[in-house]
N, C-alpha and C positions, 0 to 999 in steps of 0.2 A: 506494499501500501504504501502511497506516493508521499511526504510531508503535510501535513499541510502550510499553506502560505500565511507569511507573517503582514499582518495588518496592521497599519497606525490610521486612526480612524481621526479624521479634525473638525470640527464642527460637529455639535452634539443635537442641534435647533432641529428644527419635526422632522427633516431628510437624515439627520442626521443617524441624531436616533434609532431609526431605522433600519441603516444599513447599517445600524452598528450592530442592532441584533440580530439583523442578518446572519456577518460574519458569524454572528456568539453562537444563531446554532447549525451554521453550517458546518459541516466536520472540517469542507478539506480548506476552512479559513482560522488562522491561531488571531487571536486582538494580540498585538506588542504592546501599543498603549493605546492611552485617545487622549485629543486636545485639544481643550474647552479652556478659553478667555479668562472664565470664572476660578477654571480650575477644580471643576464639579462637574461631579458623572450625575446618571438618568439615576436613582434606586434601583432599578432594576436592569445597570450594568457597574455595578460597586465590583470592584479586582482587583480592577485591573489598573495599571498606573497610568499615570494622570502628567501632563503632560501643560503647560502655556505658550510653548511655542512652537510652530507646525516645524521650520528648521532642525532645532534642538533634536525633535523626537528623530527627528532621520539620519542623522547624524551619529546618536545615540542608538535604536533600535537596528539600525541598520533595515528596513522591514524591504520585501516582496513585492510592498503590497502597497500604493501608498493611493486613500478612500478621501476627497478635496469635498468637505460638507463647508465649505464656511462663507459667508455673505459674494455675493461677483465679482464683482474687484480683486478681489484674490488669486482668482481663480488660473488663473493665466500663467502668476510669476511660483504658485503653489504647485503647480501641474509641470511645470519646464522643471521648475528644483528636481523635482522628485523622479525628475525621468531621464534628467540626468545623472540620476543618485545612481538611474538604475532601475529606480523602480518599474512595475504597473501601476498604471493609472483611472481609481474610476474618478468622477468629476462628473456634481451636479450640475443639470444645465442652469442657467448659460452655460456653454463654454468659458467665456470671456465677455468685455464689455466693449471690445472691437474686432472689428474683421480684423483686421491685421495681429492682434496678440493669437486672437485665430489660429488664424494660420500658422502662428509661433508655435502652439503647444503644439499642431498636427508633425509640421516640421518636426520638432523633439525626438517624437514618439517614431517619427520614424528615419529619426539619423539614431536615437537610438536604439531602433531593433523591440521596441517595447509596446506593450497595446495599453491602446487605449479607450479606453467605452465611457461615452458619455451619457449622464443620466438621463434619458428618455421613455422615461418609466416606462410609456406605451405603445411600444416598439416592443411589448415583451406581455400585452395586454391580452389572452385569449379575444374578448366581445372586440378591440378593436381593428385586431389584425382578422377578426371577422368582417369589420364595419369596412374596412378597406379592400378587402377580396367581392365582398356587395358592389360598393360602388365601382372598380373598377369591368364587372362585370355590366356594368346598363353602356358601359361605353362615355364617353367625353363629346363635345366639352364637357365642363361643369361648372356646376356656379358654388362653390363651399361657404356656408352661412352657421359662421361657429362664435359663439360668445362662451367667456367663463367670467365672469358677474363676482366680489365678495363682499357682502355686506360684513364688515368688519368693526369690532370692538375688541377694548381693552388688550389683554397679552398680543394676542390677533392683530388690532389697531396696530402697536407700536411695532411689533415685528411687522409688520407693511412702509411703514413710517419708515422703518433701518432702512429694511431691499430700498423704499426710494430716494436713498441716498446717494445711490449709484445708478441702479437700473429699476425704469419705467414697468407699470403691470403690463403692457403690450409687447415690453421686451420679452421681462423673465418669464410670462406664461404663452408668451405667445409665437413660441419658437417649438414647442410642443404640433400644435397646432396647423406653423406651416410645415411644418414635416409629415404629419397626417399631409396633408394636401399636394405637396410636393408628391408621396411616397403612390396616391392616387390614379396624380394625372401624366406621371412623369417630363411635364411639358417643364421651358424655364421660365421663371419667373422674371419679366424685361420692366413693368413697372408700379411704380408703390406707391399711394399717395397714405395721405399721415392727421387722422387730427386731435386732439386734444384738448383737457382739462385742466385748472388748476381745482379742485370743490375742499380745500378747507385752508386757513389758515395754520394747520399742523401742518404743515411739508413744506419744503424749499418751493420758495416762489419761481424756480427754473426748470423746480418739478409739477408732474401733472398726472394725478392718481386717477383719471376715466381718457383713455386713450384707444380711437376706431383706427382701425386700417384695411386697406384696398391693395388688393393685388392681382396683377392682370398677368396670364399667360399665354406663352408664345403660338402655344392653338390654338388659341380665342378663350377659355377657362376664365375668369373671373373669382377672386370670394375676398370677401368681410370674414376681420375679426376685432370685438371690443374687449375689453377690460377695465376695469372699475375694480379700486380696491375700498373701501372707509365703511363711516358710520352713517352713512346717509345712502348709501347701495343699495339699488334696489333689489327683492330677493322676483318682480314676476318675472318670470322669463332671464332667471342668469345663467342658464344653462341650455346653447343651443347648439348642436349639432344636425346640422344636416349637408346629406350632399344629392342636388338637383340632376340630368343630365338630359335633354331628346329625351331620353328611354323610358325616366322617372326618376324617382327617391331613392333613397336610404337615409334611415333617421332615427333620433340616441331617442329615445320616449322618456324620460324623466318620471319614477313614483311621485304622490300628490306636496310625500311629505320632507322634502328634499329639501336641504338646507344650505346655502350656499356657502359658509363657515366652516363648514365638515370636510374634512379631509380624503374623506372615503366620494364623496358623493360626487370630486371631481375627479375619483377613473371608474366608477361606478355605472354603467352602463342601464339593468332592467328590464330594455325591449328595447330593440333594432325593430325595426319596423321598414320591410321593403315593400314598394311600390311603383307598379308596370302602370304604364303610361299607354298601351297599346290598350287601343277599342273593339268592338263587333259593331258586324253593320250597325245594327241599326246606335250605334255611337255609343252607346255606354260601356266602360273599363270593360277588358274581358277576360278579368280575374281581380280576386277580394287580395285586398295588402294583408302579405305576411306577416305574422310578426315572432320574431324569435329569439325567445327566453332564454334572458343569460342568465340567472337565479345560480347558479355555481360557480359566481366568475372568483377570485381571489379576489381579497378588498387592499386595503394599501401594503398593508405592514406585508400580503400576501406575494405583491407583487413585487415589491420593489427584496423580498428571497427571490423573485424568480431575476431579477437585474443581479443578483450578484453568483448569481447560479450560472445565468451569461456568461460574466467577467472571467469565473472561472472556469466556464469549456473554452474562451477565448486562450487563454495563456497556456491551460493544458495539450487542446487539441490545436493549436497553433491558430487560431483564426483569419483571415486575411479582413479587414479593422476597414480594407481604403472607403470603402461606400459608406459605409458608418459615420467615419471621420470625416469625409466629403456632407456628406448631406447634413450633420451637423454644423458646416462651417456654412451651408446658402441659408438652411432657416434663421439662418443667426445674423446673415448677413441683408435678405426681407425684412425681421421688424427692426434692424436698424437702420437701415433705408427708412424705414415704415415712421421712427422716432424722430430723425433725420428731416422729414417731413412734416412733422406737426414745427418744432422749434423752426421752418424755415418758410410754414405756409405754399413748395411746392412741388408739386409731385420728383419724383427719383426714378429717375431710369438706374435700369442692375445692367 
C-alpha cells in the first residue's frame, strides 16, 4: 500500500475546513499541519500541528501537497511558492485575482512537473455533470441564465465583506458558472459586458456587492450571470440555472424551502427538468417535460471529499490536467473582464 501524501492545509474558513475534513477522512492523505492566521483549529480538527505562516509550514513540514483555501489575493503567490517547493497544489477558486497571476501559477505547475487542481466543485457534482450532458444533447446555440445571490447577515456578511476587499461577487462565484457555460458550448467567449452597484456603505466605495455580467460566444450563444451579497439581497429567484437552445431547455428546479445563505443550496439541484420544444401537427408539445430526480446527490462535505479524491487520483495516476488548468484561466478571464467592464462602463473584447 502506498504511503499517504502529507498535506499542509492553509485557511480554515468554510471551504478550508471542509477540505481539511476531506483529507482527515481519506486514508490517501495525512495532514502534516494546518495553517490559520488565528492559530486556532476547529473543534473537529484538533490534534494537528498548527501554524500561522504558510511559508513557515512549507519549510518545516516539506509536504507532498499544499491545500490553499485562503483569501483570493494570496492564492497565486502561495501556489507558486508551494509548486516551486515541490508540492502538488489544490487551490480554491478563483485561481488568482488577475489573468497574469493565474497564468503564472499554471506555468509554475508545468515547469515543476506538479499537479494543480483548482476548486471547481461543480465539476465533481453528478447532478451538474448530468445537466451539462443533457444541455449538450439539445444542441446549440445556447442561452445561459444563471445567478447565485446570497442574503447574508452576521458572520456570513462579515466573510463577504472580507472577500470584497479584493474580489467582487461576480468574480468569486462567477468562475463556477462561466466554467459550466464553456463546458456546454465549447465555443470561445468573445465579448463581456458588466454592470454593478454598491448597495452598502459598509464596503469599500470602489467595490460593489451586486454585479451582473453578459457574455457573447463565437457560436452565437449568449449568457448572463448575476451575483449579489448582503443583508439587502432578495430571497426571491436567488438561484436560477437555466440553459435554453432551439430544441428546448434544461433547468434546475429548487425546493421551496431553499435558503440563499445555506451552503448546501449552492450545489444541490433537487430536480433537473428537461423540456423539449418539438411539437405535433396540432401545435402541442410532442412530449411532456422530464423531471430527473437528484435526491441522492452528495452534500457539500461529500463534494469536497470527491474533490480531494480527484486530487489524489490525479497525483497517483499522473492524470493530464492541462485542459483543467486552461479552463480555469479561461473562466477567470471572462469574469475579470466583466469586473473591468463594471468599472469602465465599456464592453470588453476577449
